[in-house]
C-alpha positions in Angstrom: -35.8 21.5 21.5 -33.1 21.4 19.8 -30.2 18.8 21.0 -27.4 21.3 20.5 -26.2 23.2 23.6 -28.4 25.9 25.3 -27.1 29.4 24.8 -26.6 29.6 28.8 -26.2 26.7 31.1 -25.2 27.0 34.7 -24.8 23.3 36.6 -24.6 22.7 40.3 -24.5 26.4 41.0 -24.2 27.3 44.7 -23.9 30.5 46.6 -23.7 31.3 50.3 -24.0 35.0 52.3 -22.7 34.5 55.3 -24.2 31.8 57.1 -27.2 31.7 54.6 -27.2 29.5 51.9 -29.0 31.3 48.7 -28.7 28.8 46.0 -27.8 25.3 46.3 -26.9 22.9 43.6 -29.0 24.7 41.3 -29.0 23.5 37.2 -30.5 26.2 34.8 -30.5 26.8 30.9 -31.9 28.8 28.2 -31.5 28.4 24.5 -32.1 30.7 21.6 -35.1 31.9 20.7 -36.8 31.0 23.7 -38.3 32.4 26.9 -37.3 30.6 30.0 -39.4 31.5 33.2 -37.8 31.9 36.7 -40.6 31.5 39.2 -40.4 30.7 42.9 -41.9 32.8 45.9 -39.8 35.4 47.6 -36.4 33.9 49.2 -37.0 31.2 46.3 -33.4 32.8 45.2 -34.2 33.9 42.0 -32.7 37.3 42.1 -29.1 35.7 43.5 -29.1 33.3 40.4 -29.7 36.4 38.5 -27.3 38.3 39.4 -24.7 35.3 39.6 -25.3 34.9 35.8 -24.9 38.9 35.4 -21.4 38.9 37.1 -23.0 40.8 40.3 -22.1 37.5 42.6 -19.3 35.2 42.2 -20.3 31.8 42.4 -19.1 29.5 45.4 -19.2 26.2 43.3 -20.5 24.9 40.2 -20.0 25.5 36.7 -21.5 28.2 33.8 -21.3 27.1 29.9 -22.1 29.8 27.2 -22.4 27.7 23.7 -21.2 24.6 25.6 -17.9 26.2 26.5 -17.2 26.6 30.2 -16.8 30.5 31.4 -15.6 32.5 34.1 -18.2 35.2 35.0 -15.9 37.3 37.2 -17.8 40.6 37.2 -20.7 42.5 34.8 -18.2 43.1 32.2 -17.9 39.3 31.4 -21.1 38.7 31.5 -21.5 41.8 29.0 -18.6 40.6 26.9 -20.8 37.3 26.4 -23.7 38.8 25.5 -25.7 38.6 28.6 -27.7 41.7 29.4 -30.2 42.2 32.8 -32.6 44.7 32.9 -33.8 45.0 36.6 -37.3 46.3 37.8 -36.1 49.6 38.7 -35.1 49.7 34.8 -31.7 52.0 36.0 -32.9 55.0 33.4 -31.9 58.4 34.2 -35.2 60.2 33.9 -33.6 63.8 33.0 -32.0 62.3 29.8 -33.6 61.8 26.5 -34.0 58.2 25.0 -31.2 58.2 22.8 -28.8 59.2 25.8 -30.4 56.4 28.1 -29.6 53.7 25.0 -26.4 55.1 25.0 -25.5 55.9 28.8 -21.9 55.4 29.2 -21.5 53.9 25.9 -21.3 56.9 24.1 -20.1 57.2 20.5 -17.3 59.9 19.7 -14.9 61.2 16.9 -11.8 61.5 17.1 -12.2 65.1 18.3 -14.1 63.3 21.1 -17.2 65.0 20.0 -20.3 63.0 20.1 -21.6 61.1 17.2 -25.4 62.3 17.6 -26.8 61.5 14.2 -25.6 58.0 14.5 -26.7 57.4 18.1 -29.9 58.6 16.6 -29.9 56.3 13.8 -28.9 53.4 15.7 -31.5 54.1 18.5 -34.4 54.3 15.6 -33.6 50.9 14.2 -33.2 49.3 17.2 -36.8 50.2 18.3 -38.2 49.8 14.7 -36.8 46.3 15.0 -38.6 45.6 18.2 -41.9 47.4 16.9 -41.7 49.8 19.2 -43.8 52.5 17.8 -45.6 54.1 20.8 -42.6 56.6 21.5 -43.4 60.0 19.5 -39.6 61.3 19.9 -36.4 59.7 20.7 -35.5 63.1 21.8 -37.6 63.3 24.4 -37.1 63.1 28.4 -37.5 59.4 29.7 -39.5 61.1 32.5 -42.4 62.0 30.0 -42.9 57.9 29.0 -45.5 55.9 30.2 -44.2 52.7 32.1 -44.6 50.6 29.1 -42.6 52.6 27.2 -39.7 53.0 29.7 -39.7 49.2 29.6 -39.4 49.2 26.2 -36.3 51.7 26.3 -34.9 49.2 28.8 -35.2 46.4 26.6 -34.2 47.9 23.4 -31.1 49.3 25.2 -30.1 45.3 26.4 -30.6 44.4 23.1 -28.7 46.8 21.0 -25.4 45.8 22.3 -25.1 42.3 20.4 -26.9 40.7 22.9 -27.4 36.9 23.1 -29.2 36.5 26.6 -31.8 39.2 27.7 -32.7 38.6 31.9 -36.4 40.7 32.1 -36.7 40.9 36.6 -40.3 41.4 36.7 -41.0 43.4 33.5 -44.9 43.8 33.9 -44.5 44.6 37.6 -46.7 48.1 38.4 -48.1 47.9 34.7 -51.1 48.6 33.6 -53.3 46.2 31.6 -52.5 48.1 27.9 -49.0 48.3 29.3 -48.5 45.3 30.2 -49.6 43.7 26.9 -47.5 46.1 25.3 -44.2 44.8 27.3 -45.3 41.3 26.7 -45.5 41.6 22.8 -42.3 42.6 23.4 -40.9 39.5 25.3 -42.2 37.5 22.6 -40.2 39.6 19.6 -37.2 39.2 21.7 -37.6 35.3 21.6 -38.8 35.5 17.7 -35.4 37.7 16.8 -33.7 34.4 18.3 -32.5 35.9 21.5 -32.2 33.4 24.8 -34.8 35.3 27.2 -35.3 35.0 30.7 -38.1 36.1 32.7 -38.4 36.5 36.2 -42.1 37.0 37.3 -44.5 36.8 39.9 -47.0 36.6 37.7 -48.5 33.2 36.3 -50.7 35.0 33.9 -47.8 36.7 32.1 -45.7 33.4 32.5 -48.0 31.4 30.4 -48.9 34.0 28.1 -45.2 34.2 26.6 -42.8 31.0 28.4 -41.5 28.3 26.3 -40.4 26.5 29.4 -40.8 27.1 33.2 -38.2 26.8 36.1 -39.4 26.2 39.1 -36.9 27.5 42.4 -37.8 26.8 46.1 -35.6 28.0 48.8 -32.7 28.2 46.9 -32.9 24.8 45.0 -34.5 23.3 42.0 -38.0 21.8 42.0 -38.5 21.2 38.3 -38.5 22.8 34.5 -41.8 22.6 32.9 -42.9 22.9 29.2 -45.4 25.8 29.2 -48.0 23.4 26.8 -47.9 20.3 29.2 -48.7 22.1 32.6 -50.9 24.2 34.3 -51.0 27.2 36.4 -51.8 25.0 39.2 -49.4 22.7 38.7 -46.6 25.5 38.8 -48.5 26.6 41.8 -47.9 23.5 43.8 -44.6 23.2 42.7 -43.9 27.0 43.8 -45.7 26.2 47.0 -44.9 22.6 48.3 -42.5 20.9 45.3 -39.8 18.9 47.0 -36.2 19.5 45.3 -35.0 17.3 42.6 -32.7 14.3 43.5 -29.3 16.1 43.1 -30.5 19.1 45.3 -32.2 16.5 48.0 -28.9 14.4 48.2 -26.8 17.6 48.5 -28.9 18.6 51.7 -29.3 15.2 53.3 -24.7 15.8 53.3 -25.1 19.3 54.2 -27.6 18.2 57.4 -25.8 14.9 58.1 -22.1 16.9 58.0 -23.6 19.6 60.9 -24.9 16.8 63.0 
């Protein structure tokens, strides 16, 4: 890996909801041009971590760095301003609107008379889809409701990368997709990294993870377990880390401190 600073780096991130500690001293990073997989069992803290990155939740403690600079993500607008986009599992697409309208939902372009710049939006939509080699969508003016699962995922990803994105987070991008559609989405993930974006992929599917990931971060019970190079590990080792892995030394120290303070 490059010796330069990661595109996005989280150091010692903790987050609680009342008495429930969702994250405890978590470190996480992703670099330009790589796919960092984020894995862990249910309750491991994956969703909370990406929601902290996206500005949905404020972190309780820890630091977030972007291109080596300390940043304060207070809400989704702060994350978007940095170039962080999240494609959630539900995709957040409007079925009754067409592809162009979904790509520009809430960000429509107007002229000085407040008329929609339809031609401009259509051209940029086509250029973005073409740059990602999305060729299965016959018309960008067809309602999203008529698209397949893989095509819908492609539209959601294209919308994320169209806004000068640097980091794209994909939440279970192949969930509930068939074999052909899964292949389509995985190829799209590879193209995002090939274009130099920093990609985070949250997934329970280790077959998909080993298909596209550069590195794999494992969380367990809200704590770091390990970070593995895809080419130097196996699915069995990842499963053992998810199921039995001990937290890293820093997390273990934090836990012992918390436990002793509660006695």
